[in-house]
C-alpha positions as CSV (number, residue, x, y, z in Angstrom):
1,X,130.3,-41.2,20.4
2,X,127.8,-43.3,22.4
3,X,128.3,-47.0,22.6
4,X,125.5,-49.3,21.2
5,X,124.4,-52.8,21.9
6,X,126.1,-55.1,19.3
7,X,122.9,-57.1,18.7
8,X,119.9,-54.6,18.9
9,X,121.9,-51.4,18.2
10,X,120.2,-49.5,21.0
11,X,122.2,-46.9,22.9
12,X,124.0,-48.7,25.7
13,X,123.9,-47.5,29.3
14,X,127.0,-45.9,30.8
15,X,128.6,-49.1,32.1
16,X,131.6,-51.3,31.3
17,X,129.2,-54.3,31.0
18,X,126.3,-54.0,28.5
19,X,123.3,-56.2,28.9
20,X,120.6,-56.3,26.2
21,X,117.3,-57.6,27.7
22,X,115.8,-57.8,24.2
23,X,118.3,-60.3,22.9
24,X,119.7,-61.6,26.2
25,X,123.3,-60.8,25.1
26,X,126.0,-59.4,27.5
27,X,129.0,-57.7,26.1
28,X,132.2,-56.5,27.6
29,X,135.5,-55.6,26.2
30,X,134.4,-56.2,22.6
31,X,133.2,-59.7,23.3
32,X,129.7,-61.0,23.6
33,X,128.0,-64.0,25.3
34,X,124.5,-65.3,24.9
35,X,122.5,-65.6,28.2
36,X,119.2,-67.1,29.2
37,X,116.5,-64.6,30.0
38,X,116.8,-64.9,33.8
39,X,120.6,-64.7,33.6
40,X,120.3,-61.5,31.6
41,X,118.0,-60.1,34.1
42,X,120.4,-60.9,37.0
43,X,123.3,-59.4,35.0
44,X,121.3,-56.2,34.5
45,X,120.3,-56.0,38.2
46,X,124.0,-56.4,39.1
47,X,125.1,-54.0,36.4
48,X,122.8,-51.3,37.8
49,X,124.0,-52.0,41.4
50,X,127.7,-51.8,40.4
51,X,130.0,-51.3,42.3
52,X,127.8,-52.3,45.3
53,X,127.2,-55.9,46.4
54,X,123.7,-57.4,46.4
55,X,122.5,-60.3,48.6
56,X,120.8,-63.3,47.1
57,X,117.6,-62.1,48.8
58,X,117.9,-58.7,47.2
59,X,118.4,-60.3,43.8
60,X,115.5,-62.7,44.3
61,X,113.2,-59.8,45.4
62,X,114.1,-57.8,42.3
63,X,113.8,-60.8,40.0
64,X,110.7,-62.5,41.3
65,X,109.1,-59.9,43.5
66,X,109.6,-62.1,46.6
67,X,112.6,-63.7,48.2
68,X,110.9,-66.7,49.9
69,X,111.7,-70.0,48.1
70,X,113.5,-68.4,45.2
71,X,117.0,-68.1,46.8
72,X,118.0,-71.5,45.5
73,X,117.1,-70.4,41.9
74,X,119.3,-67.3,42.4
75,X,122.2,-69.4,43.5
76,X,121.9,-71.7,40.4
77,X,121.3,-68.9,37.9
78,X,124.2,-66.8,39.4
79,X,126.5,-69.9,39.1
80,X,125.7,-70.3,35.4
81,X,126.0,-66.5,34.8
82,X,129.4,-66.5,36.5
83,X,130.7,-69.1,34.1
84,X,129.3,-67.3,31.1
85,X,130.6,-63.8,32.0
86,X,134.1,-65.2,32.8
87,X,134.4,-66.0,29.1
88,X,134.2,-62.3,28.3
89,X,136.3,-61.0,31.2
90,X,133.6,-60.0,33.7
91,X,133.3,-61.9,36.9
92,X,131.0,-62.2,39.8
93,X,132.6,-62.1,43.2
94,X,130.6,-63.8,46.1
95,X,131.3,-63.2,49.7
96,X,129.0,-64.7,52.4
97,X,128.9,-61.4,54.3
98,X,128.0,-59.0,51.5
99,X,126.6,-61.0,48.6
100,X,127.4,-60.8,44.9
101,X,129.3,-58.1,43.1
102,X,130.5,-57.6,39.5
103,X,134.2,-57.2,38.9
104,X,136.0,-56.5,35.6
105,X,139.4,-57.6,34.3
106,X,141.8,-54.7,33.8
107,X,142.7,-56.0,30.3
108,X,139.3,-55.1,28.8
């Protein structure tokens, strides 16, 4: 049986984290969290890159089309996204050398 988004009921992609860009809801381990539109876009970018890390420049380029001047926005949005995803058991690891990467708790 294919998993579905709990809010829009569309088939979910093959991933532990589901992000619905129509409703801006992320779900993991049976729990959901409401995101702002840009947070949902970043979560989807990171979900598609999983398990690879993405630099802030790469995220900004995919989000805005350019990386100049938008790195600060990526830092702020990722900080907010990290707090929200932590409530459902998904985390964002940040290392200065490789960038941002999704991680999942083993309990979910």
